[in-house]
N, C-alpha and C positions, 0 to 999 in steps of 0.2 A: 242254041244261038249265043255266040259270044257277046259280051257286053263291053261297052266303052266306059262304064262307070269305074271309079277308083275302087280298089280292093285292099283290104288289109286283114291280118290274121290276129285273133285273140286266143288266149288260153284261159280256160275256166276249170274250176275244180269239179269233182263228181257231183257234189250237191247242187251247184249252180246249173250244171248240164241237165240234171234231172228236173230242176225247176223250169228250165227253158223247154225241155221236151214235154213236160206236163202242160205248159202254156200252149205249146204247139198243137198237141193232140186235142186239148180242151177247146181250142179255137179253130181247129181244122186247117191249120196252115200246111202247105205242101212240103215245106222244108224247114230245117233249123234256121237257115239264113233268113227266110221270110219272117219267122217268129222273132228272131233276134232283132231284125230291123224294126218290127212293130214295138218291141219292148224298149228299144232305144228311143223311138219316136215318142212313145208314151212318157218315158222318163224325162226327155227334153221338154215336152209340153208341161209336165208337172213342175219342173224347175222354173219355167217361164211364169206359170201361174203363181208359184210361191214367191218369186221375186216381185211380181206385180203387187201381190198382197202386202209384202214387206214395204214396198215403196209407198203404197197407200197409207199404211200405218205410220210410217215416218213423217208423211206430210200432215197427218192428223195430230201429231204431237205438239 
């Protein structure tokens, strides 16, 4: 079933592709795309948490 969601292409080296595949199989994702989306989501969440912590530390100074 086609999707209306935006698409774009990325290029990764062999090492990163292996890490994505390891994550995919270790977490039982059906596709590289699903695994990659989850890794992006987790990374963005970590950045938000890191920025929130940084903001809290700056307020406490």
